[in-house]
Backbone as a printed PyTorch tensor [residue, N CA C, xyz], in Angstrom:
tensor([[[  0.7990,  -1.1400,   0.0640],
         [ -0.0750,  -0.0650,   0.0320],
         [  0.8430,   1.3710,  -0.0420]],

        [[  1.9920,   1.2740,   0.6940],
         [  2.8300,   2.4060,   0.8140],
         [  3.4460,   2.7320,  -0.6140]],

        [[  3.8240,   1.7550,  -1.4890],
         [  4.2700,   1.9030,  -2.5970],
         [  3.3860,   2.4410,  -3.5430]],

        [[  1.9690,   2.0620,  -3.5320],
         [  0.9800,   2.7030,  -4.2740],
         [  0.8040,   4.2410,  -3.8870]],

        [[  0.9960,   4.5190,  -2.6150],
         [  0.9750,   5.9540,  -2.3690],
         [  2.0310,   6.8180,  -2.9150]],

        [[  3.1910,   6.2240,  -2.9370],
         [  4.3870,   6.8550,  -3.3890],
         [  4.2180,   6.9710,  -5.0610]],

        [[  3.6090,   6.0400,  -5.7390],
         [  3.4870,   6.0760,  -7.0720],
         [  2.2850,   7.0730,  -7.4510]],

        [[  1.3280,   7.0840,  -6.7450],
         [  0.1220,   8.0530,  -6.7770],
         [  0.5660,   9.4000,  -6.6830]],

        [[  1.3610,   9.6980,  -5.6950],
         [  2.0000,  11.0260,  -5.4350],
         [  2.8230,  11.4810,  -6.5400]],

        [[  3.6890,  10.6780,  -7.1060],
         [  4.5090,  11.0780,  -8.1540],
         [  3.4680,  11.3750,  -9.4270]],

        [[  2.6150,  10.6370,  -9.5850],
         [  1.7480,  10.7590, -10.8030],
         [  0.9740,  11.9430, -10.7960]],

        [[  0.4720,  12.3520,  -9.4450],
         [ -0.1340,  13.6120,  -9.2650],
         [  0.7660,  14.8070,  -9.4350]],

        [[  1.8420,  14.7290,  -8.8760],
         [  2.8390,  15.8070,  -9.1300],
         [  3.2750,  15.9480, -10.5450]],

        [[  3.4480,  14.9650, -11.1890],
         [  3.6710,  15.0750, -12.7130],
         [  2.6200,  15.6300, -13.5560]],

        [[  1.4560,  15.3450, -13.1580],
         [  0.2640,  15.8200, -13.8300],
         [  0.3170,  17.4430, -13.4510]],

        [[  0.5740,  17.7680, -12.3450],
         [  0.6000,  19.2060, -11.9060],
         [  1.6630,  20.0860, -12.6570]],

        [[  2.9200,  19.5030, -12.6590],
         [  3.9830,  20.0810, -13.4290],
         [  3.6830,  20.0770, -14.8770]],

        [[  3.2030,  19.1070, -15.3950],
         [  2.9140,  19.0760, -16.8800],
         [  1.8120,  20.0890, -17.2350]],

        [[  0.8320,  20.2120, -16.3220],
         [ -0.2650,  21.2700, -16.6170],
         [  0.3560,  22.7400, -16.5830]],

        [[  1.1680,  22.8350, -15.6150],
         [  1.8770,  24.1640, -15.4200],
         [  2.7540,  24.6180, -16.6170]],

        [[  3.3470,  23.5790, -17.1240],
         [  4.3980,  23.8740, -18.1870],
         [  3.5170,  24.0510, -19.4470]],

        [[  2.5270,  23.3360, -19.6260],
         [  1.9060,  23.4870, -21.0840],
         [  1.0840,  24.7970, -20.9170]],

        [[  0.4830,  25.1310, -19.8190],
         [ -0.2550,  26.3930, -19.8550],
         [  0.5690,  27.6710, -20.0360]],

        [[  1.8760,  27.5390, -19.6730],
         [  2.7760,  28.6560, -19.7810],
         [  3.4180,  28.8940, -21.2030]],

        [[  3.1690,  27.9560, -22.1110],
         [  3.7780,  28.0580, -23.4850],
         [  2.9560,  29.0670, -24.3470]],

        [[  3.6210,  30.0140, -24.8590],
         [  2.9410,  31.0010, -25.7550],
         [  2.5190,  30.2850, -27.0710]],

        [[  1.4690,  30.6950, -27.6820],
         [  0.9110,  30.1760, -28.9000],
         [  1.9940,  29.9840, -30.0510]],

        [[  2.9670,  31.0060, -30.0470],
         [  3.9050,  31.0270, -31.1520],
         [  4.7150,  29.8340, -31.0570]],

        [[  4.9870,  29.3420, -29.8530],
         [  5.9350,  28.1900, -29.6950],
         [  5.1870,  26.7370, -29.7060]],

        [[  3.9350,  26.8650, -29.7140],
         [  3.2500,  25.6820, -29.6300],
         [  3.4210,  24.5210, -30.7190]],

        [[  3.5420,  24.9690, -31.9340],
         [  3.7370,  23.9530, -32.9120],
         [  5.1830,  23.3790, -32.9170]],

        [[  6.1800,  24.1270, -32.6650],
         [  7.5980,  23.4630, -32.6380],
         [  7.6470,  22.5390, -31.4080]],

        [[  6.8720,  22.9720, -30.3780],
         [  7.0540,  21.9980, -29.1930],
         [  6.0670,  20.7700, -29.3740]],

        [[  5.1790,  20.8080, -30.3400],
         [  4.2620,  19.6850, -30.5810],
         [  5.2790,  18.6760, -31.2510]],

        [[  6.1700,  19.0050, -32.0410],
         [  7.0600,  17.9620, -32.5640],
         [  7.8600,  17.2010, -31.5300]],

        [[  8.2670,  18.0470, -30.4920],
         [  9.0740,  17.3800, -29.4130],
         [  8.1090,  16.4770, -28.6470]],

        [[  6.7970,  16.8420, -28.4540],
         [  5.9030,  16.1870, -27.8190],
         [  5.6730,  14.8250, -28.4940]],

        [[  5.6260,  14.7920, -29.8240],
         [  5.3370,  13.5330, -30.5460],
         [  6.5760,  12.6280, -30.3230]],

        [[  7.8430,  13.0510, -30.1410],
         [  8.9650,  12.1540, -29.8460],
         [  8.8110,  11.5330, -28.3790]],

        [[  8.3470,  12.4020, -27.4630],
         [  8.1750,  12.0090, -26.0850],
         [  7.1300,  10.9390, -25.9570]],

        [[  5.8880,  11.2220, -26.7770],
         [  4.9020,  10.2030, -26.7390],
         [  5.2350,   8.9360, -27.3290]],

        [[  6.0580,   8.8990, -28.3500],
         [  6.5870,   7.7150, -28.8760],
         [  7.3900,   6.8810, -27.9410]],

        [[  8.1260,   7.6280, -27.0750],
         [  8.8160,   6.9330, -25.9340],
         [  7.8110,   6.3950, -24.9730]],

        [[  6.7270,   7.1470, -24.6250],
         [  5.6910,   6.6860, -23.7790],
         [  5.0280,   5.3240, -24.3660]],

        [[  4.7700,   5.3570, -25.6790],
         [  4.1030,   4.1650, -26.2880],
         [  4.9790,   2.9820, -25.9940]],

        [[  6.2480,   3.0370, -26.1590],
         [  7.2570,   1.9170, -26.0310],
         [  7.0870,   1.4940, -24.4830]],

        [[  7.2820,   2.4480, -23.6330],
         [  7.0710,   2.1620, -22.1580],
         [  5.8600,   1.4670, -21.7490]],

        [[  4.7310,   1.9570, -22.3510],
         [  3.3470,   1.4180, -22.0700],
         [  3.3200,   0.0580, -22.6570]],

        [[  3.8660,  -0.3520, -23.8240],
         [  3.8520,  -1.5540, -24.3330],
         [  4.6280,  -2.5490, -23.3740]],

        [[  5.6660,  -2.1360, -22.8030],
         [  6.4070,  -2.8780, -21.8170],
         [  5.5260,  -3.1750, -20.4980]],

        [[  4.8030,  -2.0870, -20.1140],
         [  3.9770,  -2.2680, -19.0780],
         [  2.8450,  -3.2370, -19.3060]],

        [[  2.2980,  -3.3170, -20.5310],
         [  1.2740,  -4.3220, -20.8230],
         [  1.7960,  -5.6680, -20.7420]],

        [[  3.0570,  -5.9240, -20.8750],
         [  3.6330,  -7.2640, -20.9960],
         [  3.8210,  -7.8930, -19.4980]],

        [[  3.5390,  -7.0800, -18.4270],
         [  3.7360,  -7.5420, -17.1460],
         [  2.5230,  -8.4530, -16.6200]],

        [[  2.6220,  -9.2770, -15.6090],
         [  1.4430, -10.0850, -15.3380],
         [  0.4070,  -9.3520, -14.5230]],

        [[  0.7430,  -8.0540, -14.0810],
         [ -0.2510,  -7.4130, -13.1240],
         [ -1.3490,  -6.7610, -13.9610]],

        [[ -2.6660,  -6.9910, -13.4070],
         [ -3.7230,  -6.4720, -14.1200],
         [ -3.7930,  -5.0100, -14.1780]],

        [[ -3.3800,  -4.4030, -13.0360],
         [ -3.5670,  -2.9130, -13.1040],
         [ -2.4330,  -2.2240, -13.9850]],

        [[ -1.3440,  -2.8760, -14.1220],
         [ -0.3140,  -2.4600, -14.8300],
         [ -0.8150,  -2.6110, -16.3410]],

        [[ -1.4260,  -3.6310, -16.7950],
         [ -1.8670,  -3.8820, -18.0510],
         [ -2.9310,  -2.8680, -18.4110]],

        [[ -3.8360,  -2.5260, -17.5730],
         [ -4.8710,  -1.5110, -17.8370],
         [ -4.2810,  -0.1300, -17.9500]],

        [[ -3.4030,   0.2080, -16.9990],
         [ -2.7940,   1.5480, -17.1560],
         [ -1.8500,   1.6330, -18.3760]],

        [[ -1.2090,   0.5290, -18.8660],
         [ -0.3600,   0.5560, -19.9830],
         [ -1.2800,   0.7550, -21.2730]],

        [[ -2.4220,   0.0740, -21.2690],
         [ -3.3900,   0.3050, -22.4480],
         [ -3.8630,   1.7490, -22.4880]],

        [[ -4.2580,   2.3460, -21.3420],
         [ -4.6570,   3.7570, -21.2780],
         [ -3.6020,   4.5940, -21.7340]],

        [[ -2.3930,   4.3580, -21.3380],
         [ -1.1210,   5.2410, -21.7400],
         [ -0.9190,   5.1310, -23.1510]],

        [[ -1.2140,   3.9150, -23.9220],
         [ -1.0300,   3.7250, -25.2950],
         [ -2.0990,   4.5500, -26.0250]],

        [[ -3.3200,   4.5040, -25.4900],
         [ -4.3800,   5.2310, -26.2820],
         [ -4.0970,   6.6190, -26.1680]],

        [[ -3.7570,   7.2900, -25.0210],
         [ -3.5200,   8.6550, -24.9530],
         [ -2.3590,   9.1540, -25.6030]],

        [[ -1.3700,   8.3490, -25.5110],
         [ -0.0070,   8.6850, -26.2860],
         [ -0.2130,   8.6680, -27.8460]],

        [[ -1.0770,   7.7460, -28.3060],
         [ -1.2730,   7.6330, -29.6840],
         [ -2.2430,   8.7720, -30.2570]],

        [[ -3.1570,   9.2340, -29.4410],
         [ -3.9290,  10.4090, -29.6890],
         [ -3.1050,  11.6150, -29.8010]],

        [[ -2.0870,  11.6810, -28.8820],
         [ -1.1830,  12.7990, -28.8730],
         [ -0.4150,  12.7380, -30.1130]],

        [[  0.1890,  11.6820, -30.4680],
         [  0.9790,  11.6980, -31.7160],
         [  0.3400,  11.9930, -32.9200]],

        [[ -0.9230,  11.4120, -33.1030],
         [ -1.6880,  11.6730, -34.3150],
         [ -2.1680,  13.1220, -34.4970]],

        [[ -2.6820,  13.6650, -33.2400],
         [ -2.8910,  15.1170, -33.3090],
         [ -1.7460,  15.9830, -33.4590]],

        [[ -0.6510,  15.6500, -32.9330],
         [  0.5870,  16.3550, -33.2370],
         [  0.8830,  16.4270, -34.7340]],

        [[  0.9330,  15.3550, -35.3190],
         [  1.1070,  15.3330, -36.7840],
         [  0.0770,  16.1010, -37.5660]],

        [[ -1.1780,  16.0100, -37.2110],
         [ -2.2110,  16.8270, -37.8550],
         [ -2.0190,  18.3410, -37.7580]],

        [[ -1.6880,  18.6530, -36.4940],
         [ -1.4250,  20.1850, -36.3380],
         [ -0.1060,  20.6820, -37.0920]],

        [[  0.8800,  19.7110, -36.9100],
         [  2.1320,  20.1490, -37.6790],
         [  1.7960,  20.3200, -39.2270]],

        [[  1.0670,  19.3640, -39.8240],
         [  0.7180,  19.2580, -41.1580],
         [ -0.0510,  20.5710, -41.6240]],

        [[ -1.0400,  20.9450, -40.7960],
         [ -1.8060,  22.2190, -41.0830],
         [ -0.8310,  23.3730, -40.9060]],

        [[ -0.0090,  23.4030, -39.9950],
         [  0.8920,  24.5830, -39.7810],
         [  1.7430,  24.6200, -41.0530]],

        [[  2.3930,  23.5470, -41.5640],
         [  3.2460,  23.5990, -42.7410],
         [  2.4830,  23.9880, -43.9870]],

        [[  1.1380,  23.5960, -44.0070],
         [  0.3120,  23.9690, -45.1880],
         [  0.1070,  25.4190, -45.1620]],

        [[  0.2010,  26.0870, -44.1840],
         [ -0.0600,  27.4860, -44.1470],
         [  1.1650,  28.1570, -44.8550]],

        [[  2.2860,  27.6580, -45.0600],
         [  3.4900,  28.2670, -45.5460],
         [  3.6790,  27.9230, -47.0260]],

        [[  2.8320,  27.1390, -47.5950],
         [  2.9460,  26.5860, -48.8880],
         [  2.3630,  27.7810, -49.8250]],

        [[  3.0110,  27.9780, -50.9750],
         [  2.5060,  28.9320, -51.9310],
         [  1.1670,  28.4430, -52.5400]],

        [[  0.2880,  29.3690, -52.6470],
         [ -1.0170,  28.9440, -53.3770],
         [ -0.9810,  29.3840, -54.7510]],

        [[ -1.6780,  28.4470, -55.5130],
         [ -1.6170,  28.5830, -56.9450],
         [ -2.5600,  29.6860, -57.3890]]])
């Protein structure tokens, strides 16, 4: 139980720090940082796949949820980056 409290505390603190970092980013820097977020989410997907391979049921469920959210982030990042790059193309 004590290990769960430690893991939950780290998770809540990581959520708070992530929220504070994301809300402080100016809109001008959002798209370049989205590319870096895609790379981090790719690493998250690999870690979540390793988590799914464990025999623990909670680890499997959390790993699946992490894969779903990280995949949404990667796809959304590519869509936003593609739209941003399309703004700089010459129009016929």
